[in-house]
C-alpha positions as MATLAB code, in Angstrom:
seq = 'MNPLSQLEDIQLPQSVSIWPLAPAYWIIIGLGLCVLCLCGWLIYKRLKSRDYRRFIRELIMYISRLDDDDPHFLLNVQKALKLAADKKRIKQQPVAKSETATLAQVGDQWKDVLAQSRFVKKDPKALDVLFNVHKGVYDPSVVKIDNTTIKEYAVSWVKAEWMIQGKPK';
ca = [
     -18.344   78.739   42.350;
     -18.885   75.155   43.249;
     -16.108   72.838   41.972;
     -18.501   69.923   41.811;
     -20.599   71.639   39.213;
     -17.747   71.482   36.738;
     -17.667   67.662   36.845;
     -19.043   65.816   33.869;
     -20.290   62.270   33.627;
     -17.686   59.577   33.140;
     -17.512   58.486   29.516;
     -16.330   55.084   28.413;
     -13.564   54.995   25.780;
     -14.381   53.847   22.293;
     -14.660   50.033   22.107;
     -11.761   48.212   20.550;
     -12.642   46.489   17.265;
     -11.999   42.763   16.990;
     -11.054   43.242   13.355;
      -8.368   43.310   11.967;
      -6.748   40.522   13.912;
      -3.314   40.894   15.364;
      -0.464   39.168   13.426;
      -0.029   36.537   16.139;
      -3.573   35.308   15.547;
      -2.852   34.853   11.828;
       0.175   32.713   12.708;
      -1.932   30.576   15.051;
      -4.634   30.166   12.393;
      -2.001   29.168    9.793;
      -0.459   26.592   12.123;
      -3.904   25.206   12.907;
      -4.657   24.769    9.194;
      -1.301   23.019    8.698;
      -2.078   20.629   11.558;
      -5.522   19.906   10.074;
      -4.004   19.191    6.650;
      -1.384   16.899    8.201;
      -4.053   14.990   10.148;
      -6.146   14.607    6.989;
      -3.161   13.280    5.045;
      -2.295   10.771    7.801;
      -5.900    9.531    7.915;
      -5.901    9.154    4.134;
      -2.667    7.124    4.238;
      -4.029    4.884    6.966;
      -7.234    4.200    5.045;
      -5.217    3.493    1.905;
      -3.046    0.953    3.748;
      -6.212   -0.798    4.880;
      -7.134   -1.284    1.222;
      -3.810   -2.996    0.572;
      -4.141   -5.083    3.729;
      -7.626   -6.203    2.673;
      -6.369   -6.972   -0.835;
      -3.524   -9.148    0.481;
      -5.767  -10.947    2.948;
      -8.210  -11.786    0.156;
      -5.369  -12.864   -2.138;
      -3.919  -15.174    0.509;
      -7.362  -16.669    1.141;
      -7.830  -17.141   -2.607;
      -4.523  -19.003   -2.968;
      -5.213  -21.076    0.152;
      -8.634  -22.155   -1.112;
      -7.435  -23.281   -4.534;
      -8.176  -26.918   -5.247;
      -4.969  -28.939   -5.711;
      -6.669  -31.195   -8.262;
      -7.932  -28.357  -10.440;
      -6.471  -28.610  -13.967;
      -6.032  -24.808  -13.959;
      -4.305  -24.743  -10.561;
      -0.972  -23.420  -11.875;
      -2.667  -20.766  -13.988;
      -4.680  -19.547  -11.004;
      -1.596  -19.427   -8.749;
       0.360  -17.602  -11.437;
      -2.403  -15.031  -11.872;
      -2.549  -14.443   -8.120;
       1.234  -14.031   -7.820;
       1.434  -11.671  -10.765;
      -1.499   -9.684   -9.414;
       0.352   -9.282   -6.110;
       3.566   -8.282   -7.911;
       1.746   -5.788  -10.154;
      -0.149   -4.285   -7.232;
       3.118   -3.871   -5.339;
       4.796   -2.202   -8.322;
       1.799    0.081   -8.802;
       1.991    1.048   -5.124;
       5.707    1.811   -5.326;
       5.939    3.303   -8.795;
       4.075    2.958  -12.067;
       5.721    0.524  -14.483;
       5.039    0.626  -18.199;
       4.024   -2.772  -19.529;
       4.909   -3.860  -23.037;
       1.977   -5.517  -24.748;
       4.223   -6.974  -27.456;
       6.510   -8.839  -25.042;
       7.267  -12.416  -25.987;
       6.746  -15.307  -23.608;
      10.491  -15.542  -22.921;
      10.667  -11.831  -22.054;
       7.701  -12.110  -19.699;
       9.351  -15.132  -18.061;
      12.631  -13.256  -17.614;
      10.849  -10.228  -16.142;
       8.910  -12.478  -13.782;
      12.104  -14.259  -12.708;
      13.697  -10.856  -12.003;
      10.693   -9.797   -9.909;
      10.906  -13.022   -7.928;
      14.694  -12.849   -7.523;
      14.511   -9.354   -6.005;
      12.074  -10.375   -3.278;
      13.099  -10.801    0.357;
      11.477  -14.226    0.583;
      13.522  -15.652   -2.290;
      16.726  -14.211   -0.832;
      15.994  -16.054    2.439;
      14.972  -19.317    0.740;
      16.675  -19.820   -2.671;
      14.522  -22.896   -3.414;
      11.525  -20.579   -3.564;
      12.764  -19.066   -6.846;
      12.697  -22.475   -8.554;
       9.320  -23.398   -7.094;
       7.632  -20.104   -7.971;
       9.230  -19.852  -11.405;
       8.099  -23.418  -12.139;
       4.561  -22.126  -11.664;
       5.155  -19.754  -14.575;
       6.712  -22.439  -16.765;
       4.115  -25.032  -15.751;
       1.256  -22.930  -17.056;
       2.626  -23.349  -20.575;
       4.072  -26.851  -20.168;
       2.640  -28.814  -17.184;
       5.165  -31.629  -17.646;
       7.934  -29.266  -16.452;
       6.542  -29.044  -12.910;
       7.817  -31.830  -10.664;
       6.578  -30.260   -7.418;
       3.270  -31.105   -5.776;
       0.584  -28.448   -5.729;
       0.459  -28.233   -1.933;
       4.118  -27.152   -1.821;
       3.489  -24.623   -4.579;
       0.526  -23.244   -2.644;
       2.594  -22.939    0.560;
       5.413  -21.140   -1.234;
       2.976  -18.820   -2.996;
       1.263  -17.825    0.250;
       4.634  -17.397    1.988;
       5.929  -15.222   -0.871;
       2.879  -12.958   -0.769;
       3.110  -12.619    3.019;
       6.853  -11.924    2.939;
       6.567   -9.334    0.196;
       3.649   -7.457    1.700;
       3.971   -7.879    5.417;
       6.546   -6.811    7.983;
       5.801   -8.299   11.393;
       2.160   -8.799   10.493;
       1.592   -5.260    9.202;
       1.593   -4.142    5.564;
       4.397   -1.929    4.407;
];
């Protein structure tokens, strides 16, 4: 008997299925999804900071362009400063506002907001100048400071509160 006659054709083994994946692949996929989520969150934060930067730039331009001879100059500066303060508080944490607050209470709250700022801590005169804006809206005879100085202090306060070395917080 011929030994070669007993040989059969070579058969390939059954192909290995790609599914189910090995556990290591699931770990890699999970890490990849985490990295994608982190990148998305960082992009969102960056775009959000651009909104604040644009807001502050527009606010500074608005204050800078105010006419010193306008009879509503103090009111416009006060609105801009309070808008900046409210926007900052909204960014940090929501603050409930009392709609029944008296004028004195609003003035005290505004003085507290100003007193806590870095700019006022560096230049104590700024508190008097900026608080005179608030008082001057209701009684213009109280303000003894020229409008150009008020405008400079207002712009400096907004920049100091919102910017650190030229970049928004």
